[in-house]
C-alpha positions in Angstrom: -15.2 -18.7 -3.7 -15.3 -16.6 -6.9 -14.3 -13.2 -5.6 -10.8 -11.9 -6.3 -10.5 -10.8 -2.7 -7.3 -12.5 -1.6 -7.5 -15.4 0.9 -5.8 -14.9 4.2 -2.4 -16.5 4.2 -1.6 -18.7 7.2 -0.9 -17.3 10.6 2.8 -16.5 11.3 2.8 -19.0 14.2 1.6 -21.9 12.0 4.1 -24.6 10.9 5.8 -23.9 7.6 4.0 -26.8 5.9 0.8 -26.9 3.9 1.1 -23.1 3.3 -2.0 -23.1 1.2 -5.3 -24.2 2.6 -7.5 -26.5 0.5 -9.9 -23.6 0.0 -7.1 -21.2 -1.2 -5.6 -23.9 -3.5 -9.1 -24.6 -4.9 -9.6 -20.9 -5.6 -6.3 -20.4 -7.3 -6.8 -23.5 -9.4 -10.2 -22.1 -10.6 -8.5 -18.9 -11.5 -5.6 -20.6 -13.4 -7.9 -23.1 -15.0 -10.1 -20.3 -16.3 -7.0 -18.7 -18.0 -5.8 -22.0 -19.5 -7.3 -21.0 -22.8 -5.5 -18.6 -25.1 -8.6 -17.0 -26.6 -9.8 -16.3 -23.0 -6.5 -14.7 -22.1 -6.6 -12.5 -25.1 -10.2 -11.5 -24.3 -9.3 -10.6 -20.7 -6.4 -8.6 -22.0 -8.7 -6.6 -24.3 -11.1 -6.0 -21.5 -8.4 -4.9 -19.1 -7.1 -2.3 -21.5 -10.5 -0.7 -21.7 -11.1 0.8 -18.2 -14.6 2.0 -19.2 -15.6 -1.4 -20.7 -15.8 -2.9 -24.1 -18.9 -4.4 -25.8 -19.3 -8.0 -26.8 -19.6 -6.8 -30.4 -16.3 -5.0 -30.2 -14.7 -8.1 -28.7 -16.1 -10.2 -31.5 -14.6 -8.0 -34.1 -11.2 -7.6 -32.4 -10.7 -11.3 -31.8 -12.2 -12.5 -35.1 -14.4 -15.1 -33.5 -18.2 -15.6 -33.3 -20.3 -13.7 -30.9 -21.6 -16.9 -29.2 -17.9 -17.9 -28.6 -17.1 -14.5 -27.1 -20.2 -14.7 -24.8 -19.1 -18.2 -23.7 -15.7 -17.0 -22.7 -17.1 -13.9 -21.0 -19.3 -16.1 -18.9 -16.4 -18.2 -17.8 -14.4 -15.1 -16.8 -17.4 -13.7 -15.0 -17.9 -16.9 -13.1 -14.5 -16.5 -11.3 -14.8 -12.8 -10.9 -12.3 -11.6 -13.5 -14.9 -9.4 -15.3 -18.3 -7.9 -14.8 -21.1 -7.6 -17.3 -23.9 -5.0 -17.7 -26.3 -3.8 -20.3 -26.0 -0.4 -22.0 -28.9 0.1 -24.2 -28.9 -2.9 -26.5 -25.2 -3.7 -26.0 -23.6 -6.0 -23.5 -20.6 -4.3 -21.9 -17.8 -6.2 -20.3 -15.5 -4.5 -17.6 -12.5 -5.8 -15.8 -12.6 -6.4 -12.1 -9.9 -4.0 -10.7 -9.1 -6.6 -8.1 -7.5 -8.7 -10.9 -4.5 -6.4 -10.7 -3.7 -7.4 -7.2 -5.4 -10.8 -6.9 -3.5 -12.5 -9.7 0.0 -11.4 -8.6 -0.9 -12.4 -5.1 -2.0 -15.8 -6.2 1.2 -16.3 -8.2 3.4 -15.3 -5.2 1.4 -17.6 -2.9 1.7 -20.6 -5.1 5.4 -20.0 -5.8 6.1 -19.8 -2.1 7.5 -16.3 -2.0 4.5 -14.9 -0.1 5.1 -15.4 3.6 2.6 -14.7 6.3 1.7 -11.1 6.7 2.2 -10.1 10.3 2.9 -6.5 11.3 6.6 -7.0 11.2 9.4 -9.7 11.4 9.7 -11.3 14.8 12.9 -13.4 14.6 15.3 -10.4 15.0 19.0 -10.9 15.4 20.2 -10.2 19.0 23.4 -8.4 17.9 21.7 -5.7 15.8 20.3 -2.6 17.5 18.2 0.1 15.9 18.0 3.7 17.0 17.0 7.0 15.6 19.3 8.6 13.2 21.4 11.6 14.3 23.5 14.2 12.5 26.6 12.3 13.4 25.4 9.4 11.2 25.3 11.2 7.9 28.7 10.0 6.7 27.9 6.4 7.4 24.4 6.7 5.8 25.8 8.2 2.6 28.6 5.5 2.4 26.0 2.7 2.8 23.8 4.4 0.2 26.7 4.3 -2.2 27.3 0.6 -1.6 23.6 0.0 -2.5 24.0 2.0 -5.7 27.0 -0.1 -6.6 24.9 -3.3 -6.7 22.9 -2.0 -9.6 19.7 -3.4 -8.1 18.9 -1.0 -5.3 17.9 2.3 -6.9 17.7 4.3 -10.2 20.1 6.8 -8.6 23.6 6.6 -9.9 25.2 9.0 -7.4 24.5 9.4 -3.7 22.1 12.4 -3.3 23.3 15.4 -1.4 22.8 15.3 2.4 20.8 18.5 2.1 18.4 16.9 -0.4 17.9 13.8 1.8 17.4 15.9 4.9 14.7 17.9 3.1 13.1 14.8 1.6 12.9 12.3 4.5 10.3 12.5 7.3 12.3 13.8 10.3 10.8 11.3 12.8 11.2 8.3 10.6 14.9 7.9 10.1 16.7 4.9 11.6 20.1 3.4 11.7 21.2 -0.1 12.7 24.3 -0.9 14.6 26.5 -3.9 15.2 29.1 -3.5 17.9 28.6 0.3 17.8 29.2 0.5 14.0 26.4 1.8 11.8 25.6 -1.0 9.3 22.3 0.1 7.8 19.7 2.7 7.6 16.0 3.1 6.8 13.9 6.2 6.1 10.4 7.2 5.0 9.6 10.0 2.6 6.1 11.4 1.8 4.6 9.7 -1.2 2.9 12.9 -2.3 2.6 16.6 -1.2 -1.2 16.4 -1.5 -3.1 16.5 1.8 -5.2 13.5 1.0 -2.1 11.3 0.9 -0.6 12.6 4.2 -0.7 9.1 5.6 1.2 7.5 2.7 4.9 7.2 2.8 7.6 5.6 0.6 10.3 3.6 2.3 14.0 3.0 1.8 16.1 0.4 3.5 19.9 0.0 2.9 22.4 -2.4 4.4 26.2 -2.1 4.4 28.0 -4.6 2.2 29.9 -6.1 5.1 26.6 -6.7 7.1 24.3 -8.2 4.5 22.7 -11.5 5.4 22.8 -10.8 9.2 19.2 -9.6 9.7 20.0 -5.9 9.6 17.3 -5.1 7.0 14.8 -7.2 9.0 15.6 -5.2 12.2 15.3 -1.9 10.4 12.1 -2.7 8.7 10.7 -4.0 12.0 11.3 -0.6 13.7 10.1 1.3 10.6 6.7 -0.3 10.3 5.9 -0.2 14.0 6.9 3.5 14.1 4.8 4.2 11.0 1.8 2.5 12.6 2.2 4.3 15.8 2.4 7.6 14.0 -0.9 7.1 12.1 0.6 6.4 8.7 -1.9 4.2 7.0 0.2 3.1 4.0 3.9 2.5 3.4 4.9 1.7 -0.2 8.1 0.8 -2.0 9.4 0.0 -5.5 12.0 -2.8 -5.8 13.8 -4.2 -8.9 12.4 -7.7 -9.6 16.0 -9.0 -9.5 16.2 -8.0 -5.9 14.3 -11.0 -4.6 15.8 -10.8 -1.1 14.4 -7.3 -0.6 11.0 -8.4 -2.0 10.9 -11.4 0.4 12.0 -9.1 3.3 9.1 -6.7 2.6 6.6 -9.5 2.3 7.7 -10.7 5.8 6.8 -7.2 7.1 3.2 -7.3 5.8 3.8 -5.8 2.3 1.9 -7.2 -0.6 2.8 -7.1 -4.3 0.6 -4.7 -6.1 2.1 -5.3 -9.5 5.0 -4.9 -11.9 5.6 -1.6 -13.5 7.3 -2.5 -16.8 10.1 -0.4 -18.3 9.4 2.4 -15.9 12.8 4.1 -16.1 16.3 3.7 -17.6 19.3 2.8 -15.5 22.7 2.8 -17.2 21.1 2.8 -20.6 18.8 -0.1 -19.9 15.0 0.0 -19.3 14.2 -1.6 -15.9 11.0 -2.9 -14.3 10.0 -2.4 -10.7 7.8 -4.3 -8.4 5.4 -2.0 -6.5 4.6 -3.2 -3.0 2.5 -1.7 -0.2 1.7 -2.3 3.4 -1.5 -1.0 4.9 -1.6 -0.5 8.6 -4.2 -2.4 10.6 -6.7 0.5 10.7 -9.3 2.2 8.5 -9.2 5.4 10.5 -7.0 8.0 8.9 -4.7 9.9 11.3 -5.1 7.5 14.2 -2.5 5.2 15.6 -2.8 1.6 14.3 -2.6 -1.5 16.4 1.0 -2.3 15.7 0.6 -5.9 16.6 -2.5 -6.6 14.4 -2.4 -8.2 11.0 -2.1 -6.0 7.9 -5.3 -5.6 5.8 -5.2 -8.4 3.3 -7.3 -6.7 0.7 
């Protein structure tokens, strides 16, 4: 297999051993082996920074190596699907395969064991956590829990809890949830439109916050379970989120709900005077028909 389409990770019912099939392991080994050469890595980087392509001649000049050596490395990269090659007049043009941007992070996550199966949602939910629609009576608890998330320094770029009026205007009215334990609100989840453009009407950005006293009890898992099922049922075809890379628990939680890592956005914004990265994740509903309800129990699209 030389395509950068990502292999399907094992079914959620499979035993948690031999997570990678032989075929998947062979594919990843081919990718990593191809990149086990510094000149080839530099070449791929140059190609990736030229979306419209770069000629073999330009690569030769930039890298300071001979044209036959460049052509050799290009062939190796093309063999595993990292680049494409085409003629433009008398020049050979090399272009990056856009799937590299998702295929390589996916491979690293899979090999390092942080990429769990991608079912529609977590299934092992705690019995003592209940999730219901948010009401006006929940705002005080929601804002308090939001503040506890801000205090961690790894939940959001916000430094103050947004005004209730702002949140009320931003969040989708039918996609606001709170989690309770023994009648006390211990977490919340909400979706907001990712864009005001009509073509992105089915794309939403999620937020999930858990009270400090209830962390580690499956509250986030219960909230995300309800959130993604409701999003599927409402015809939303994509839910996305950005998470600080330091917040590994949240990244793992989203992976368990069918999200995949798209990539890392480096130094995207400043928090408390420090540039921070974020990991962009997305979950596509199990449908290719915009505006129609998805099969909430089907697997997420793995591509």
